[in-house]
C-alpha positions as CSV (number, residue, x, y, z in Angstrom):
1,M,103.2,129.8,97.4
2,L,102.8,126.0,98.0
3,N,101.6,123.9,100.9
4,L,102.0,120.1,100.5
5,A,98.5,119.7,102.0
6,A,97.2,120.8,98.6
7,V,97.5,117.2,97.4
8,L,94.7,116.2,99.8
9,E,92.6,119.3,99.3
10,H,92.6,119.0,95.5
11,S,91.5,115.4,95.6
12,A,88.9,116.2,98.2
13,R,87.4,118.8,95.9
14,E,87.5,116.7,92.7
15,Y,86.8,113.3,94.2
16,A,85.0,114.1,97.4
17,Q,83.3,110.7,97.9
18,R,86.0,108.5,96.5
19,E,87.5,106.2,99.2
20,A,90.8,107.7,100.3
21,I,91.7,105.4,103.3
22,L,90.6,101.8,103.9
23,F,91.6,100.1,107.2
24,A,89.8,97.0,108.5
25,G,86.1,98.0,108.6
26,T,86.8,101.8,108.3
27,R,86.5,103.4,104.9
28,L,87.1,107.1,104.7
29,S,86.3,109.4,101.7
30,Y,88.6,112.1,100.6
31,A,86.1,114.6,101.9
32,A,86.1,112.9,105.3
33,V,89.9,112.8,105.6
34,D,90.2,116.5,104.6
35,A,87.6,117.5,107.2
36,A,89.3,115.6,109.9
37,A,92.7,117.1,108.9
38,N,91.1,120.5,109.2
39,Q,90.1,119.7,112.8
40,V,93.7,118.9,113.6
41,A,94.9,122.1,112.0
42,N,92.3,124.1,114.0
43,L,93.4,122.2,117.2
44,L,97.1,123.2,116.6
45,V,96.3,126.8,116.0
46,A,94.1,126.9,119.1
47,S,97.0,125.3,121.1
48,G,99.4,128.1,120.1
49,I,101.3,126.3,117.4
50,V,102.6,128.7,114.7
51,P,104.0,128.1,111.3
52,G,107.5,126.6,111.5
53,D,106.9,124.9,114.8
54,R,107.7,121.2,114.9
55,V,105.0,118.6,115.7
56,A,105.9,115.0,116.3
57,L,103.7,112.1,115.0
58,G,104.2,108.6,116.3
59,C,101.7,106.2,114.7
60,P,101.6,103.0,112.7
61,N,99.7,102.7,109.4
62,L,96.3,103.7,110.8
63,P,93.8,106.4,109.5
64,Y,95.1,108.7,112.2
65,F,98.5,109.0,110.4
66,P,97.3,110.8,107.2
67,I,94.8,112.8,109.1
68,V,97.3,114.2,111.5
69,Y,100.1,114.4,108.9
70,F,98.1,116.7,106.6
71,G,96.6,118.6,109.6
72,I,100.0,119.6,110.8
73,L,101.0,120.7,107.3
74,K,97.7,122.7,106.9
75,A,98.7,124.7,110.0
76,G,102.0,125.5,108.5
77,A,103.9,123.4,111.1
78,V,106.6,120.8,110.4
79,V,105.8,117.1,110.7
80,V,108.4,115.1,112.7
81,P,107.4,111.4,112.1
82,L,108.8,109.0,114.8
83,N,109.6,105.3,114.4
84,I,107.0,103.4,116.3
85,L,109.6,101.1,117.8
86,L,111.5,103.8,119.6
87,K,111.8,103.6,123.4
88,R,111.5,106.3,126.0
89,G,115.0,107.6,125.9
90,E,115.1,107.6,122.1
91,I,111.8,109.4,121.8
92,A,112.9,112.0,124.3
93,Y,116.1,112.5,122.2
94,H,114.0,113.2,119.0
95,L,111.6,115.5,120.8
96,A,114.4,117.6,122.2
97,D,116.6,117.5,119.2
98,A,113.8,118.6,116.9
99,Q,112.6,121.2,119.5
100,V,109.1,119.7,119.2
101,K,106.2,121.7,120.6
102,A,103.4,119.1,120.3
103,Y,103.3,115.4,120.1
104,F,100.6,113.1,118.6
105,C,101.2,109.6,119.9
106,F,99.3,106.3,119.3
107,E,98.6,104.6,122.6
108,G,99.5,101.2,121.1
109,T,98.9,97.7,122.4
110,P,100.1,95.6,125.3
111,E,102.7,94.1,122.9
112,L,103.7,97.6,121.7
113,P,103.0,100.1,124.4
114,M,103.9,103.2,122.4
115,G,101.8,105.4,124.6
116,N,103.6,104.5,127.8
117,E,107.0,105.2,126.2
118,G,105.8,108.4,124.5
119,W,104.1,109.8,127.6
120,A,107.2,109.2,129.7
121,A,109.4,110.8,127.1
122,F,107.0,113.8,126.7
123,N,107.2,114.4,130.5
124,E,111.0,114.6,130.2
125,V,111.1,117.3,127.6
126,D,109.9,120.7,129.0
127,A,109.8,122.4,125.6
128,C,107.2,120.0,124.3
129,T,104.0,121.3,125.8
130,H,101.1,119.4,124.2
131,F,100.5,115.7,124.1
132,F,97.6,114.1,122.3
133,V,97.1,110.3,122.6
134,M,95.4,108.4,119.8
135,T,93.5,105.4,121.2
136,V,92.7,102.1,119.5
137,D,89.0,102.8,120.1
138,A,88.5,106.6,119.5
139,R,85.5,106.5,121.9
140,A,87.5,105.0,124.8
141,P,89.4,106.9,127.4
142,S,93.2,106.6,127.5
143,A,95.0,104.5,130.0
144,L,97.6,107.3,130.4
145,S,96.6,109.3,133.4
146,G,96.5,113.1,132.6
147,A,96.8,112.7,128.8
148,T,94.3,114.3,126.4
149,T,92.8,111.9,123.9
150,F,92.8,112.8,120.2
151,A,89.0,112.4,120.1
152,E,88.5,114.8,123.0
153,A,90.9,117.4,121.6
154,V,89.4,117.6,118.1
155,R,85.7,117.1,119.0
156,A,84.8,120.8,119.2
157,Q,87.1,121.9,116.4
158,P,85.6,123.1,113.1
159,T,85.9,120.9,110.0
160,I,86.8,124.0,107.8
161,F,90.3,125.5,107.8
162,Q,92.2,127.8,105.4
163,S,95.6,126.2,105.0
164,V,98.6,128.4,105.8
165,R,100.4,129.6,102.7
166,T,104.0,128.4,102.7
167,D,106.9,128.8,100.3
168,A,108.1,125.8,98.3
169,N,111.4,126.0,100.3
170,D,109.8,126.1,103.7
171,T,110.4,122.9,105.7
172,A,107.5,120.5,105.7
173,V,108.9,117.4,107.3
174,I,112.0,116.5,109.3
175,L,112.9,112.8,108.8
176,Y,115.4,111.3,111.2
177,T,118.1,109.0,109.8
178,S,118.6,105.6,111.2
179,G,121.6,106.6,113.2
180,T,123.9,103.8,112.0
181,T,126.9,106.2,112.1
182,G,126.0,108.1,115.3
183,R,123.0,109.8,116.9
184,P,120.1,110.2,114.4
185,K,120.1,113.4,112.4
186,G,117.0,115.2,111.1
187,A,116.9,115.7,107.4
188,E,114.8,118.8,106.6
189,L,112.6,118.3,103.6
190,S,110.7,121.2,102.0
191,H,107.2,121.3,100.7
192,G,108.7,121.4,97.2
193,N,111.1,118.5,97.9
194,I,108.3,116.1,98.7
195,L,105.7,117.4,96.2
196,L,108.1,117.3,93.2
197,N,109.3,113.9,94.2
198,A,105.7,112.6,94.3
199,V,105.2,114.1,90.9
200,A,108.3,112.2,89.7
201,V,106.8,109.0,91.1
202,M,103.5,109.6,89.2
203,R,105.5,110.1,86.0
204,L,107.2,106.8,86.6
205,F,104.2,104.7,87.5
206,G,101.6,106.4,85.3
207,E,97.9,106.6,86.0
208,H,95.5,103.7,86.0
209,P,94.2,103.3,82.5
210,Q,90.6,102.4,83.4
211,G,90.0,104.1,86.8
212,H,92.1,104.9,89.8
213,D,94.8,102.9,91.6
214,R,94.2,100.9,94.8
215,I,97.5,100.9,96.7
216,L,98.4,98.5,99.5
217,V,100.4,100.4,102.1
218,V,102.5,98.0,104.2
219,L,105.6,100.2,104.2
220,P,105.5,102.2,107.5
221,L,104.2,105.7,106.8
222,F,106.7,107.2,109.3
223,H,109.4,106.1,106.8
224,T,110.2,108.2,103.7
225,F,109.5,105.4,101.2
226,G,105.9,104.9,102.3
227,Q,105.3,108.5,103.1
228,T,106.3,110.0,99.7
229,V,105.9,107.1,97.2
230,Q,102.6,105.9,98.6
231,L,100.8,108.5,100.8
232,V,101.7,111.7,99.1
233,A,101.9,110.4,95.5
234,G,98.8,108.3,96.2
235,F,96.8,111.3,97.4
236,L,98.2,113.4,94.5
237,Q,96.5,111.0,92.0
238,A,93.4,110.5,94.2
239,A,94.1,106.8,94.7
240,S,92.5,104.6,97.4
241,L,95.1,103.6,100.1
242,V,94.6,100.3,101.9
243,L,96.5,100.4,105.2
244,L,98.1,97.5,107.0
245,P,99.8,98.4,110.3
246,R,102.4,95.7,109.9
247,F,103.7,93.4,107.2
248,E,102.5,89.8,107.4
249,A,102.9,88.0,104.1
250,R,99.7,85.9,104.2
251,T,97.6,88.9,105.3
252,A,99.1,91.1,102.6
253,L,98.3,88.5,99.9
254,A,94.8,88.1,101.2
255,T,94.3,91.9,101.1
256,M,95.8,92.2,97.6
257,Q,93.1,89.7,96.4
258,A,90.2,91.0,98.4
259,E,90.8,94.7,97.7
260,S,91.8,94.3,94.0
261,I,95.2,96.0,94.7
262,T,96.8,97.6,91.6
263,C,100.0,98.9,93.2
264,F,102.4,97.3,95.7
265,A,105.6,98.8,97.0
266,G,107.9,97.1,99.5
267,V,111.5,96.4,100.5
268,P,113.2,93.2,99.3
269,T,112.4,91.2,102.4
270,M,108.7,91.8,101.8
271,Y,108.9,90.3,98.3
272,W,110.8,87.4,99.8
273,G,108.0,87.0,102.3
274,L,105.2,87.1,99.7
275,L,106.9,84.5,97.5
276,N,107.5,82.2,100.5
277,A,103.8,82.5,101.6
278,L,102.3,81.3,98.4
279,D,100.3,78.1,98.8
280,D,97.1,76.6,97.5
281,G,95.0,79.1,99.5
282,V,96.4,82.0,97.5
283,D,94.7,82.9,94.2
284,V,97.8,84.2,92.4
285,A,95.9,84.6,89.1
286,A,93.3,86.9,90.8
287,I,96.0,89.0,92.3
288,A,98.0,89.2,89.1
289,A,94.8,90.2,87.1
290,N,94.7,93.6,89.0
291,L,98.4,94.2,89.9
292,R,100.0,96.6,87.5
293,I,102.9,98.1,89.5
294,A,105.4,96.5,91.9
295,A,108.2,98.7,93.2
296,S,111.1,97.9,95.4
297,G,113.5,100.1,97.3
298,G,115.2,100.6,100.6
299,A,117.8,97.9,100.0
300,A,119.3,95.8,97.2
301,L,116.8,93.4,95.6
302,P,118.2,89.9,95.0
303,V,118.0,89.1,91.3
304,E,116.5,85.7,92.1
305,I,113.5,87.4,93.8
306,L,113.0,89.7,90.9
307,H,112.8,86.8,88.4
308,E,110.6,84.6,90.6
309,F,108.1,87.4,91.2
310,K,107.8,88.1,87.5
311,R,107.3,84.3,86.9
312,R,104.5,84.0,89.5
313,F,102.7,87.3,89.2
314,G,103.5,88.4,85.6
315,V,104.6,91.8,86.9
316,Q,108.2,93.1,86.6
317,I,109.4,94.7,89.9
318,L,110.7,98.2,89.3
319,E,113.7,98.8,91.5
320,G,114.5,102.3,92.7
321,Y,117.0,104.0,94.9
322,G,116.9,106.9,97.4
323,L,117.3,108.0,100.9
324,S,115.5,110.2,103.5
325,E,117.8,113.0,102.4
326,T,116.6,112.7,98.8
327,S,112.8,112.7,99.6
328,P,113.5,109.8,98.8
329,V,113.5,108.8,95.1
330,A,116.7,109.5,93.1
331,T,116.8,106.7,90.5
332,F,114.3,104.1,89.2
333,S,113.8,101.5,86.6
334,R,111.4,102.4,83.8
335,R,108.2,100.6,82.8
336,D,108.8,101.4,79.1
337,H,112.5,100.4,79.1
338,A,114.0,97.0,79.2
339,I,114.6,96.0,82.8
340,K,118.2,95.3,83.7
341,A,118.3,92.8,86.6
342,G,120.2,94.2,89.5
343,S,120.0,97.8,88.3
344,I,118.4,100.7,90.3
345,G,117.7,102.3,86.9
346,T,118.4,105.9,85.8
347,P,117.9,109.3,87.4
348,V,114.2,110.3,87.8
349,W,112.7,113.4,86.3
350,G,114.4,116.6,87.6
351,V,117.3,114.7,89.2
352,E,121.0,114.4,88.4
353,V,123.3,111.6,89.6
354,R,127.1,111.1,89.3
355,L,129.7,109.0,90.9
356,V,132.5,110.7,92.9
357,D,135.6,109.9,94.7
358,A,136.6,111.0,98.3
359,E,137.5,114.5,97.0
360,W,134.3,115.0,95.0
361,N,136.0,114.3,91.7
362,T,133.7,112.8,89.1
363,I,134.3,109.2,88.1
364,D,133.4,108.9,84.4
365,E,134.9,105.5,83.6
366,I,132.2,103.0,82.7
367,G,132.1,100.2,85.2
368,A,134.3,102.0,87.8
369,I,133.0,102.1,91.4
370,G,132.3,105.5,93.1
371,E,130.1,107.0,95.6
372,I,126.7,108.2,94.4
373,A,126.1,111.9,94.5
374,V,122.6,113.4,93.8
375,R,121.4,116.9,92.8
376,G,117.9,118.1,92.1
377,H,114.5,119.1,93.5
378,N,114.6,116.1,95.9
379,V,117.8,117.0,97.9
380,M,117.1,118.0,101.4
381,K,117.7,121.6,102.7
382,R,120.1,120.5,105.4
383,Y,120.4,118.4,108.6
384,F,118.4,120.3,111.3
385,R,120.7,122.3,113.5
386,R,123.8,120.4,112.2
387,P,125.8,122.7,109.9
388,A,129.0,120.7,110.2
389,E,127.3,117.4,109.2
390,T,125.5,119.1,106.4
391,A,128.7,120.6,105.0
392,A,130.4,117.2,105.1
393,V,127.9,115.7,102.6
394,M,126.7,118.7,100.5
395,R,128.5,120.8,98.0
396,D,127.1,123.1,95.2
397,G,123.7,121.4,95.6
398,W,125.1,117.9,95.4
399,F,124.5,115.4,98.2
400,R,126.9,112.5,98.6
401,T,125.0,109.4,99.8
402,G,127.6,107.0,101.2
403,D,126.5,104.3,98.7
404,L,128.9,102.8,96.2
405,A,127.8,102.1,92.7
406,R,128.9,101.6,89.1
407,R,127.3,102.8,85.9
408,D,127.0,100.9,82.6
409,A,127.2,102.3,79.0
410,D,123.5,103.0,78.9
411,G,123.6,105.2,82.0
412,A,121.9,102.6,84.3
413,Y,123.3,102.4,87.9
414,Y,124.0,99.4,90.0
415,I,124.5,99.5,93.7
416,V,127.6,97.8,94.8
417,D,127.2,98.4,98.6
418,R,127.1,100.9,101.4
419,S,130.6,102.3,101.8
420,K,130.5,101.6,105.5
421,D,129.3,98.0,104.8
422,M,132.3,97.2,102.6
423,I,134.5,94.5,104.1
424,I,138.3,94.8,103.8
425,R,139.7,91.3,104.1
426,G,143.5,91.0,103.8
427,G,143.7,94.3,101.9
428,F,141.0,93.3,99.4
429,N,137.7,95.2,99.1
430,V,134.7,92.8,99.5
431,Y,131.2,93.9,98.8
432,P,128.6,92.0,100.9
433,R,125.8,92.4,98.3
434,E,127.8,90.3,95.7
435,I,128.1,87.4,98.1
436,E,124.5,87.7,99.2
437,E,123.4,87.6,95.6
438,L,125.4,84.4,95.1
439,L,124.2,82.6,98.3
440,V,120.5,83.0,97.6
441,T,121.0,81.1,94.3
442,H,121.8,78.0,96.4
443,P,118.8,75.7,96.3
444,G,118.8,75.4,100.1
445,V,119.1,79.1,101.0
446,S,116.1,81.4,101.4
447,L,117.8,84.6,102.6
448,A,121.3,85.7,103.5
449,A,123.1,88.7,105.1
450,V,126.8,89.1,104.9
451,V,129.0,91.1,107.3
452,G,132.6,91.6,108.3
453,V,133.8,90.4,111.7
454,P,137.1,91.1,113.4
455,S,140.0,88.9,112.4
456,A,143.5,89.0,113.8
457,E,144.9,87.4,110.6
458,H,143.0,89.3,107.9
459,G,141.7,92.4,109.7
460,E,138.1,91.4,108.8
461,E,136.6,88.0,108.0
462,I,133.5,87.3,106.0
463,K,130.5,85.9,107.8
464,A,127.2,84.9,106.4
465,F,123.9,84.7,108.4
466,V,121.6,82.4,106.5
467,I,117.9,81.4,106.7
468,R,117.4,77.9,105.1
469,K,114.6,77.1,102.8
470,T,111.9,74.7,104.3
471,G,113.2,71.2,104.2
472,S,116.8,72.2,103.4
473,D,119.6,70.4,105.2
474,V,122.5,72.4,103.9
475,D,125.2,72.8,106.6
476,E,127.9,75.3,107.3
477,Q,130.8,73.4,105.6
478,G,128.7,72.4,102.6
479,L,127.6,76.0,102.0
480,I,131.2,77.4,102.4
481,E,132.5,74.8,99.9
482,W,129.7,75.6,97.4
483,A,130.5,79.3,97.6
484,R,134.2,78.6,97.3
485,E,133.7,77.0,93.9
486,R,131.8,80.0,92.6
487,I,133.6,83.1,93.8
488,A,137.1,84.4,94.2
489,A,139.1,83.0,97.1
490,Y,139.2,86.3,99.0
491,K,135.4,86.7,98.8
492,Y,133.7,83.5,99.9
493,P,132.5,83.4,103.5
494,R,134.6,81.4,106.0
495,L,131.9,81.6,108.6
496,V,128.2,80.7,108.3
497,E,125.6,80.9,111.0
498,F,122.1,79.6,110.3
499,R,119.1,81.4,111.9
500,D,115.3,81.1,111.8
501,S,115.0,84.9,111.3
502,L,117.2,88.0,110.8
503,P,116.8,91.3,112.8
504,M,115.0,93.9,110.7
505,T,114.0,97.6,111.0
506,A,110.3,98.5,111.1
507,S,110.6,99.2,107.4
508,G,112.0,95.7,106.7
509,K,115.7,96.4,106.2
510,I,118.1,93.8,107.6
511,L,119.9,95.3,110.6
512,K,123.4,94.3,109.9
513,R,124.8,96.3,112.8
514,E,123.0,93.9,115.2
515,L,124.5,91.0,113.4
516,V,127.9,92.4,113.7
């Protein structure tokens, strides 16, 4: 029997007064977080929620998130985290598709009126019968007429609760994919999936040699990376989690210094932001004195950023790979192994990886490109209520990811690109990451994203969207000619568009489909 909430309960028993969550002026101990999660569990049981029911959670990185997340798990229910940027129709789709019974929604701000969108969506879905709104000020009433506030709902609930006993294979969380290839699908992750993946993360990062880790959480907790690698793995080792609701590079650097952060995890655009925000007001030495772990995932990390971060902070970024469907970690670089720039490392503890062709045949040739397939404790149970989509990507416990990679003689993997991002120009396969890696080595280029655009002559043409470095005067023709001298004729971009920013998801990934 196993309930993922045990990671909170054990730390609350062993380190009751240690700070678990830090946010602005709020500092909550493990005992306090556990007691508040017990109130949520009691509220759900009193509301008629039974084990296996789905409960949605829409909230940025605030103390509400871990409290409600573990409260849902304690009740034996299934957490359905929702992206905080979703609009009314999208929220209604997720509530209906996951057959959600209750919905905890942060009210939001005038700039991000989550509550308005969530309340409207809730009222469209008859099967969802309970709505609890979490306000900025827990003592204040909600602006949503008729909605029950979180504070009102839990006020009379006991702070003691006996967690529901669940099997390791029972569903704990349903994470919805980004929907880049159709309507979003819910990946069912079990209690065992997430717990064992968090254990694998702990084995990778190790424990703090002198005390306990202090983790800066800027990755959104509704996303699999922040949820497993930081929240669950952090609570498993009784770390202190410092929450930031959104990534802003200068704020992140200031927090790293003020809170003596030892572990940072982010997507490549966050590392790019940190490096570009360094100035005389940032005490890099003070940050570097405490920082022991830097991890990157979610997208390919440009080699230039990896080298520059090591030069400035003295910490080697460990690059990993995974998806929502793999809980998420499948491969990672090792602290005790030589880092190979551009590699996503080797399979983590308890996980197998191989490269396959379209017919699932294994590709053994060193350096050959194939689709990554994963098998292990981390692979999802299935897509919720989608047997056909599940069968299309799973066979004999293996899950095919849609990502293309190669493997070297030492067993390290290198992402080539997403199979659906690959550009076919005049019959030649072009991998955008290779071109992006080249462009960011130009002295005037800060960030680049490469996509294929329709071409009557070649089928697809290569286009680069570029952010210049401050003070750079590189122009379109100059950059095209520079690339032409350094890469094969069929690969260099024929089109360049300069922008001040690039569209990104809430987790910091560049939204290439919007560029297309």
